[in-house]
C-alpha positions as CSV (number, residue, x, y, z in Angstrom):
1,M,91.2,101.1,-2.5
2,S,89.6,104.1,-4.1
3,K,85.8,104.0,-4.8
4,S,84.2,103.6,-8.2
5,K,81.2,103.9,-9.8
6,Y,81.9,100.5,-11.0
7,D,82.4,98.8,-8.0
8,P,78.7,97.0,-8.4
9,I,80.5,95.0,-11.4
10,F,83.5,93.8,-9.0
11,E,81.5,92.1,-6.1
12,P,81.9,88.7,-6.2
13,I,78.3,87.1,-6.1
14,K,77.6,82.9,-5.4
15,I,75.8,80.2,-7.8
16,G,74.9,77.5,-6.0
17,N,78.0,76.5,-3.8
18,V,80.2,78.4,-7.2
19,E,81.7,82.1,-6.1
20,I,82.3,84.1,-8.7
21,K,84.5,87.3,-8.2
22,N,82.6,89.5,-10.3
23,R,79.7,89.6,-11.5
24,I,80.7,89.7,-15.9
25,A,80.4,86.0,-17.7
26,M,81.2,85.1,-21.1
27,A,77.8,84.3,-23.0
28,P,77.9,80.5,-24.9
29,M,78.5,81.5,-29.0
30,N,80.4,79.0,-30.7
31,M,83.6,80.6,-33.3
32,N,83.8,77.3,-35.2
33,Y,86.9,76.3,-33.1
34,T,86.0,72.7,-32.5
35,G,88.7,70.4,-33.8
36,P,87.6,67.2,-35.7
37,Q,85.4,64.6,-34.2
38,H,83.7,67.4,-31.7
39,Y,87.0,67.3,-29.6
40,V,88.5,70.8,-28.4
41,S,91.3,72.4,-29.8
42,D,94.2,74.5,-29.0
43,Q,92.1,77.1,-30.4
44,Q,89.5,76.9,-28.1
45,L,91.6,76.6,-24.6
46,A,93.2,79.5,-25.5
47,Y,90.2,81.1,-27.4
48,F,88.4,80.8,-23.6
49,A,92.0,81.5,-21.7
50,A,92.7,85.3,-23.5
51,R,88.9,86.1,-21.4
52,A,89.7,84.1,-18.3
53,K,92.8,86.1,-18.4
54,G,91.3,89.4,-19.0
55,G,89.4,89.1,-15.4
56,T,86.6,87.6,-16.6
57,G,84.5,86.1,-13.7
58,L,82.2,82.8,-15.6
59,I,82.9,81.4,-19.0
60,I,80.4,79.8,-19.8
61,T,81.0,77.4,-23.4
62,D,79.2,77.2,-26.7
63,A,76.6,74.3,-26.8
64,V,78.0,71.6,-25.7
65,F,75.3,68.6,-27.2
66,G,75.0,66.3,-24.0
67,V,73.0,63.5,-26.0
68,W,74.5,61.1,-28.9
69,H,70.3,60.7,-30.1
70,P,68.9,61.1,-33.9
71,T,67.0,63.7,-32.4
72,A,70.1,66.0,-32.4
73,D,72.2,65.0,-35.0
74,T,70.8,67.7,-37.7
75,Y,73.2,70.4,-36.5
76,R,75.9,68.8,-38.5
77,K,77.2,71.8,-40.6
78,Y,78.6,73.6,-37.1
79,N,80.5,71.4,-35.6
80,N,80.0,71.3,-31.7
81,M,82.0,69.8,-28.9
82,R,79.9,66.7,-27.4
83,L,80.4,65.6,-24.0
84,D,77.4,62.8,-24.4
85,N,80.0,59.7,-23.4
86,E,83.3,59.4,-21.6
87,L,85.6,59.8,-24.7
88,F,84.8,63.8,-24.5
89,V,85.3,63.8,-20.8
90,A,89.4,63.8,-20.6
91,G,89.4,66.6,-23.6
92,M,86.7,68.7,-21.8
93,S,88.3,68.1,-18.9
94,E,91.5,69.9,-20.4
95,L,89.5,72.7,-20.8
96,A,87.6,73.3,-17.6
97,E,91.2,73.0,-15.9
98,H,92.8,75.5,-18.5
99,I,90.6,77.9,-17.8
100,H,90.7,77.8,-14.4
101,S,94.4,78.4,-14.7
102,F,93.8,81.5,-15.7
103,G,91.2,82.5,-12.6
104,A,87.4,82.3,-13.8
105,K,85.1,79.6,-13.1
106,V,83.7,78.0,-15.9
107,F,79.5,76.1,-16.7
108,V,79.5,74.2,-19.7
109,Q,76.1,74.6,-21.7
110,M,74.5,71.8,-22.5
111,A,71.9,71.3,-25.1
112,V,69.6,68.3,-26.4
113,G,69.5,69.1,-30.2
114,P,68.7,71.8,-32.4
115,G,65.2,71.0,-33.0
116,R,63.0,72.8,-36.1
117,Q,66.4,74.7,-36.9
118,G,68.8,71.5,-37.7
119,T,68.3,70.4,-41.2
120,S,68.5,67.1,-43.1
121,E,71.5,68.6,-45.1
122,M,74.9,66.8,-45.2
123,G,72.9,63.0,-44.5
124,A,71.1,63.7,-41.6
125,V,67.8,62.8,-40.6
126,Q,64.6,65.1,-40.9
127,P,64.8,67.7,-38.2
128,V,62.1,66.7,-35.1
129,S,60.1,69.3,-33.4
130,A,57.1,69.8,-30.6
131,S,55.3,69.9,-33.8
132,P,55.4,69.7,-37.5
133,I,55.9,73.5,-38.2
134,P,58.9,75.0,-39.7
135,Y,60.3,78.5,-38.8
136,K,60.2,81.5,-41.3
137,T,62.9,83.9,-42.1
138,Y,61.5,87.5,-41.5
139,P,63.4,89.9,-43.8
140,E,62.9,92.7,-41.5
141,N,64.1,90.7,-37.9
142,L,67.7,90.4,-39.6
143,I,71.1,91.0,-37.9
144,N,73.2,93.7,-39.4
145,G,75.5,92.1,-41.9
146,I,73.2,89.3,-43.4
147,E,71.4,89.9,-46.3
148,P,69.7,87.3,-47.9
149,F,71.2,87.1,-51.2
150,S,74.4,88.4,-50.5
151,M,74.6,85.6,-48.1
152,L,73.3,83.4,-51.2
153,R,76.4,84.7,-53.4
154,A,79.3,83.9,-50.6
155,L,77.5,80.1,-49.9
156,G,78.4,79.8,-53.8
157,Y,75.5,80.6,-55.8
158,Q,76.5,82.2,-58.4
159,G,73.1,81.8,-60.5
160,E,70.5,83.9,-61.7
161,L,68.6,85.7,-58.9
162,P,64.7,86.3,-59.4
163,V,63.1,89.9,-60.2
164,T,60.0,90.2,-57.6
165,D,59.3,92.2,-54.4
166,D,57.1,89.2,-53.4
167,I,59.7,88.3,-50.0
168,D,57.6,85.1,-50.2
169,E,58.9,84.4,-53.4
170,L,62.5,85.6,-53.0
171,L,63.4,83.4,-49.7
172,S,61.3,80.6,-51.6
173,F,63.5,80.6,-54.2
174,A,66.8,81.1,-51.6
175,N,65.5,78.0,-49.4
176,K,66.5,75.8,-52.7
177,V,70.3,76.8,-52.6
178,P,72.0,74.0,-50.8
179,G,73.3,75.1,-47.8
180,T,71.0,78.1,-47.4
181,H,67.7,76.9,-45.2
182,M,66.5,80.2,-45.2
183,N,63.2,78.6,-44.3
184,G,63.2,75.6,-42.2
185,E,62.2,72.3,-43.8
186,T,59.3,70.7,-41.8
187,P,60.1,68.8,-39.2
188,R,58.9,65.8,-37.6
189,E,57.0,65.2,-34.4
190,I,59.7,64.0,-31.8
191,T,57.7,61.3,-30.1
192,V,57.0,60.8,-26.3
193,E,59.5,58.3,-26.3
194,E,62.2,60.0,-27.6
195,I,61.2,63.3,-25.1
196,Q,62.4,60.6,-22.7
197,E,65.4,59.1,-24.3
198,L,66.5,62.7,-24.4
199,V,65.5,63.3,-20.8
200,K,67.7,60.2,-19.5
201,E,70.4,61.4,-21.9
202,I,70.9,64.9,-20.7
203,G,71.5,63.4,-17.4
204,V,74.3,61.3,-18.1
205,G,76.0,64.9,-19.5
206,A,74.9,66.6,-16.8
207,K,77.1,63.9,-14.7
208,L,80.2,63.7,-17.5
209,A,80.3,67.4,-17.4
210,K,81.2,67.7,-13.4
211,R,83.2,64.3,-13.7
212,A,85.5,66.4,-16.4
213,G,85.3,69.3,-13.5
214,F,83.3,72.1,-15.2
215,D,81.8,74.4,-12.1
216,G,78.3,73.6,-12.8
217,V,76.0,73.2,-15.9
218,E,73.7,75.5,-18.1
219,L,70.3,73.4,-20.0
220,H,69.9,75.1,-23.4
221,A,66.3,76.1,-24.1
222,C,67.0,79.4,-25.7
223,H,67.2,80.7,-29.4
224,G,64.3,78.8,-30.9
225,Y,66.1,75.4,-30.3
226,L,64.2,72.0,-29.0
227,I,63.3,72.2,-25.9
228,H,62.4,76.5,-26.5
229,S,59.8,75.2,-29.5
230,F,58.1,73.2,-26.5
231,F,57.1,76.8,-24.9
232,S,55.4,78.4,-27.6
233,H,51.7,77.8,-29.4
234,R,53.8,79.4,-32.4
235,S,55.8,75.7,-32.6
236,N,53.7,74.0,-30.4
237,R,50.4,72.1,-31.0
238,R,50.6,69.4,-29.3
239,T,47.9,67.6,-27.4
240,D,49.5,65.0,-25.2
241,Q,51.3,65.7,-22.0
242,Y,53.8,67.6,-23.3
243,G,51.0,70.5,-25.3
244,G,48.9,72.6,-24.0
245,S,49.0,74.4,-20.5
246,F,51.7,76.0,-19.3
247,E,52.8,73.3,-16.9
248,N,52.3,70.6,-20.4
249,R,54.8,73.3,-22.2
250,I,57.5,73.5,-19.6
251,R,57.2,69.6,-19.4
252,F,60.6,68.6,-21.4
253,L,62.5,71.4,-19.6
254,L,61.6,69.9,-16.2
255,E,62.1,66.9,-16.1
256,C,65.7,67.3,-18.2
257,L,66.7,69.4,-15.3
258,R,65.3,66.9,-12.9
259,S,67.3,64.4,-15.1
260,M,70.7,66.0,-14.6
261,R,70.2,66.5,-11.0
262,K,70.0,63.4,-10.0
263,Y,73.2,62.7,-11.8
264,V,74.9,65.6,-10.4
265,G,73.5,65.8,-7.3
266,P,72.2,68.5,-4.9
267,D,74.9,70.8,-4.3
268,Y,76.1,71.3,-7.8
269,A,75.2,74.7,-9.8
270,I,72.6,74.1,-12.7
271,G,71.5,76.6,-14.5
272,V,68.9,77.3,-17.4
273,R,69.0,79.8,-20.7
274,F,65.9,80.0,-21.6
275,S,64.7,82.9,-24.5
276,A,63.1,85.9,-22.4
277,S,60.3,86.1,-25.3
278,D,59.8,84.9,-28.8
279,N,58.7,88.0,-29.6
280,L,56.4,87.1,-32.6
281,P,52.1,86.3,-32.9
282,E,51.5,83.3,-30.8
283,G,54.6,83.3,-29.4
284,F,55.4,83.7,-25.5
285,D,56.4,86.9,-24.0
286,E,58.3,88.1,-21.0
287,H,55.5,87.2,-18.1
288,F,55.7,84.3,-19.3
289,A,59.0,83.8,-18.3
290,K,58.8,85.2,-15.4
291,R,56.2,82.4,-14.5
292,L,58.6,80.0,-15.8
293,A,62.3,81.4,-13.9
294,K,59.9,81.2,-10.8
295,R,59.0,77.6,-11.8
296,C,62.6,76.4,-12.6
297,E,63.8,77.8,-9.2
298,E,60.8,76.0,-7.1
299,E,62.7,73.1,-8.9
300,G,66.2,74.1,-7.4
301,V,67.4,75.9,-9.9
302,N,70.3,77.5,-8.8
303,Y,70.6,80.6,-11.7
304,I,68.7,81.5,-15.0
305,H,70.6,83.4,-18.2
306,L,68.2,85.0,-20.3
307,S,68.6,85.9,-24.2
308,D,65.8,86.6,-26.5
309,G,64.2,85.6,-29.9
310,S,65.1,83.1,-32.2
311,Y,65.9,82.2,-36.0
312,E,62.7,84.0,-36.8
313,K,63.1,86.4,-34.2
314,M,67.1,87.3,-34.6
315,N,67.7,90.4,-34.4
316,N,66.6,89.5,-30.9
317,F,68.9,86.3,-31.1
318,L,71.7,88.3,-32.1
319,P,70.6,92.3,-30.9
320,N,72.2,94.9,-33.4
321,E,71.7,97.3,-30.4
322,E,72.2,97.9,-26.8
323,A,71.0,96.8,-23.7
324,L,67.5,95.4,-25.4
325,T,66.4,92.6,-23.1
326,I,66.9,94.5,-20.4
327,D,63.6,96.0,-19.8
328,K,62.2,92.7,-20.0
329,S,65.6,91.2,-17.3
330,A,64.0,93.6,-15.3
331,V,60.3,92.0,-15.3
332,I,62.0,88.3,-15.2
333,N,64.1,89.4,-12.2
334,Q,61.0,90.6,-10.3
335,G,60.7,87.8,-7.1
336,L,62.8,85.8,-7.5
337,N,65.5,84.2,-5.0
338,I,68.3,83.4,-7.4
339,P,70.9,84.9,-9.6
340,L,69.8,86.3,-12.8
341,I,72.3,86.9,-15.6
342,C,71.1,89.5,-18.8
343,P,72.8,89.5,-21.9
344,S,74.0,91.8,-24.6
345,V,74.7,95.1,-21.9
346,H,78.5,96.1,-23.9
347,N,78.7,99.5,-22.2
348,P,80.3,99.5,-18.3
349,D,77.4,102.4,-17.3
350,N,75.0,100.5,-18.2
351,V,76.0,97.3,-16.4
352,V,76.2,99.3,-13.3
353,D,72.9,100.7,-14.4
354,A,71.5,97.1,-14.5
355,L,72.8,95.8,-11.9
356,T,72.3,98.7,-9.2
357,K,68.0,98.7,-10.2
358,G,68.2,95.2,-9.7
359,K,67.2,94.5,-13.0
360,A,70.2,91.7,-13.4
361,D,72.5,89.8,-10.9
362,M,75.3,89.5,-13.2
363,I,75.4,90.7,-16.9
364,S,77.0,88.6,-20.3
365,I,78.5,89.7,-23.1
366,G,79.4,88.0,-26.0
367,R,80.0,89.8,-29.0
368,G,81.6,92.5,-27.0
369,L,84.0,89.7,-25.2
370,I,85.4,88.7,-28.7
371,A,86.1,91.9,-29.9
372,E,87.6,92.8,-26.2
373,P,88.6,89.9,-24.0
374,E,90.1,92.5,-21.3
375,W,87.1,93.6,-21.3
376,V,86.8,93.3,-17.4
377,N,90.0,94.4,-16.6
378,K,90.4,97.8,-18.5
379,V,86.9,98.2,-16.7
380,K,88.5,97.7,-13.1
381,E,91.2,99.5,-13.8
382,G,89.7,102.5,-15.4
383,R,90.9,102.7,-19.1
384,I,87.0,102.5,-20.3
385,K,88.6,104.8,-23.0
386,E,90.8,101.5,-24.1
387,I,87.6,99.2,-24.7
388,I,86.9,97.6,-27.8
389,R,84.3,98.1,-28.7
390,C,82.0,95.5,-30.5
391,T,80.2,97.7,-33.6
392,R,77.7,94.8,-33.9
393,C,78.4,94.6,-37.6
394,N,78.3,90.7,-37.8
395,K,81.3,90.3,-40.6
396,G,84.1,88.8,-38.6
397,C,81.7,86.4,-36.3
398,I,78.3,85.6,-37.7
399,S,79.0,86.3,-41.2
400,R,82.0,84.0,-40.9
401,F,80.2,81.5,-39.0
402,V,77.6,80.8,-41.1
403,L,79.7,80.6,-44.3
404,G,81.6,77.0,-42.0
405,L,85.0,79.1,-41.4
406,P,86.6,80.2,-37.9
407,C,85.7,83.4,-36.5
408,R,87.6,86.6,-36.5
409,C,86.5,90.4,-36.0
410,I,87.4,93.6,-38.2
411,L,88.0,95.2,-34.8
412,N,90.6,92.7,-33.2
413,P,93.4,90.1,-35.3
414,T,93.7,88.0,-32.5
415,V,90.4,86.0,-32.5
416,G,91.3,82.7,-33.7
417,Q,94.7,83.5,-33.2
418,E,94.7,82.9,-30.0
419,R,96.2,79.4,-29.8
420,F,99.7,81.0,-31.2
421,I,99.9,83.9,-28.7
422,D,101.8,81.9,-25.5
423,E,100.3,83.5,-23.3
424,Y,97.3,82.1,-23.5
425,M,99.0,78.5,-24.3
426,R,101.0,78.4,-21.0
427,R,100.0,77.4,-17.6
428,P,100.7,77.5,-14.2
429,I,101.9,73.4,-14.0
430,L,100.3,72.8,-10.2
431,P,100.0,69.6,-8.1
432,L,96.6,67.4,-8.9
433,K,95.8,68.3,-5.4
434,K,95.6,72.3,-6.4
435,R,93.4,71.3,-9.2
436,V,90.2,71.6,-9.4
437,W,88.8,67.5,-9.9
438,Q,85.0,67.3,-8.8
439,T,84.6,63.8,-8.3
440,L,87.6,64.0,-5.7
441,A,87.3,67.4,-4.3
442,E,83.1,66.2,-3.0
443,V,84.2,63.6,-0.8
444,G,87.2,65.1,0.7
445,K,90.3,62.1,-0.1
446,E,93.4,62.7,-2.1
447,P,93.5,60.6,-5.2
448,S,95.8,57.8,-3.3
449,V,93.1,57.6,-0.7
450,P,90.4,54.6,-1.7
451,I,86.9,56.5,-1.2
452,K,84.3,54.5,1.1
453,G,80.4,54.7,-0.3
454,L,80.8,56.0,-3.7
455,R,78.5,54.3,-6.1
456,P,79.1,54.0,-9.8
457,E,75.6,56.2,-10.8
458,D,78.3,58.5,-8.8
459,L,81.2,58.3,-11.1
């Protein structure tokens, strides 16, 4: 086979004991495809299958709630999948098996709650956070396609709008319109007892992810949500063991990781995703993130997955430009001995540059794989000019998501329609012994053979 400048993209890489066939991961994105009561839908099966069939080496699911706790029940507007008890294992197992049948590995991203970025709307309880400090919206930090008063109209408000140049007054007005929460409501400070309950529950969630057949689990600690809120002085003013020093501010994260490891054992792949920075006053920067990544490595984490920003810095969270996080990734990756995944690099030439210069070990693509599920195959086959290039317009994906609608794409009409396309719903019918069934595979037994020494807590 002739050599190509894109060959670095197709070098296999190991995350723990999991071998990924190339250096491209699909970033987690909630597409509003989940079925009623948080169960997996056929549309999710087909949507992920399209990206796996398109050559993506690693699929990372959208955030799945691994806890069923009152503090986490403040994100009702967005119907995330769940894996906090046995009722959800069967459906999630179908998801893992379906993705595997199309040639990709799959990790499930697992969250403990939205923190101060949740809302008590729709009958939920008051949000909780590290400290009772609400988030704010900064118009200069918004993303393409999102303008506060256009969104008010789209959300159904048809009344008069204030005539003022005072942005705080405008946002205060917008925040009073149900369904917008441009500024966050004041959260309650989460108690130590509640933190410990979440720590235990996320371990059980990881155990169920392993049982369902996922290749690994990724702890969600990014984008300003609950765990993220502990990192930053901007949102954490605690004086107990979870506030103040660096070790105290990362304690919640480390306790979650230890709980997960306790429930899945030493050989199962665990990663963590956190923002490379707050990029705001009193926030943290890439040097904090570099220190955090190294600390996670010392705890036995198998990989780091970066993102950036939060609701307050949305144009870092969902960047309006190419490769925005790559320079921060280069800093964080220095001296790190586990794979680091950097997001939002859509241009194949920039992907190669990042990989060959050690700025990252893998690249995760989100909106770029919405627009072009065949991104990997087209690069491998030299069909670069045929790639449908995401413009980061956010019209079909983010704007519809905010309105509670299933995501679409103005460039790719198949998005959200994959379940109607046979090639993404039909999969090979294989005997059980050729499928991935984690619990039995680990002990090396056929299903018909009794398993000796298997403890109840291992199941």
